[in-house]
C-alpha positions in Angstrom: 103.9 57.0 96.5 106.2 58.9 94.2 105.5 62.0 92.1 107.6 64.0 89.7 107.0 67.8 89.4 108.8 70.9 88.3 109.4 74.1 90.2 111.1 77.4 89.5 114.5 77.5 91.2 115.4 80.7 93.0 118.2 82.3 94.9 116.4 84.0 97.7 119.2 86.5 98.6 121.1 87.1 95.4 123.2 89.9 97.1 124.9 87.1 99.2 125.1 84.5 96.4 128.4 83.0 95.4 129.4 81.5 92.0 128.0 78.0 91.9 125.0 78.7 94.1 122.7 78.7 91.1 123.2 75.0 90.7 123.5 74.0 94.4 120.1 72.6 95.6 121.0 73.4 99.2 121.4 77.1 98.3 118.1 77.3 96.2 114.5 77.7 97.1 111.9 76.0 94.9 108.6 77.8 94.3 106.4 78.4 91.3 105.2 81.8 92.4 106.8 84.9 91.0 109.2 85.9 93.8 111.0 88.7 91.8 109.0 91.3 93.8 110.8 90.1 96.9 114.2 90.5 95.3 114.7 86.8 94.5 116.6 85.7 91.4 115.1 83.0 89.2 118.0 80.7 88.1 116.1 77.9 86.4 113.6 75.1 86.6 114.1 72.1 88.8 112.5 68.7 88.3 111.9 67.2 91.7 111.0 63.7 92.5 108.9 63.5 95.7 109.0 60.2 97.5 106.3 60.0 100.2 107.7 58.7 103.5 104.4 58.5 105.4 101.0 56.9 105.0 97.6 58.5 104.6 96.7 57.9 108.2 99.8 59.8 109.4 98.8 62.7 107.2 95.2 62.8 108.6 96.5 62.5 112.2 99.0 65.3 111.6 96.2 67.5 110.2 93.9 66.7 113.1 96.7 67.5 115.6 97.4 70.8 113.9 93.7 71.7 114.0 93.6 70.8 117.7 96.6 73.1 118.4 94.7 75.9 116.6 91.6 75.2 118.6 93.6 75.4 121.8 95.2 78.7 120.7 91.8 80.2 119.8 90.4 79.1 123.2 93.3 80.7 125.0 93.0 84.0 123.0 89.3 84.0 123.5 89.6 83.4 127.2 92.0 86.3 127.5 89.6 88.6 125.6 86.7 87.6 127.8 88.8 88.2 130.9 89.7 91.7 129.7 86.0 92.5 129.0 85.0 91.1 132.4 87.6 93.3 134.1 86.3 96.3 132.3 82.8 95.6 133.6 84.2 95.3 137.1 86.1 98.5 136.7 82.9 100.3 135.6 80.9 98.9 138.4 83.5 100.1 140.9 83.3 103.6 139.4 79.5 103.7 139.9 79.8 102.6 143.5 82.4 105.2 144.2 80.4 108.1 142.8 78.2 109.6 145.6 74.5 109.7 144.7 72.9 113.1 144.2 75.9 114.9 142.8 
């Protein structure tokens, strides 16, 4: 599958730009958002031909793998939060068993 689209061409760090960078695709970043607030310099518009190199099934598998990675990360973070809460409970219970009754 092939598609043709246009993007704004930006120099992301104009303070380090050299003459000719404004026409060198390897020195440019392509994005249609307004990046001037980040200090980027818009130098033109690029017409980009995108040639897809993978099939739909590869895309779906990649998306599923990314979601599985996110699930694993969420589980790990959740487990760590639960462990901290359980430790707090244990610490509180230790405090109550150390305090003599009647004082």
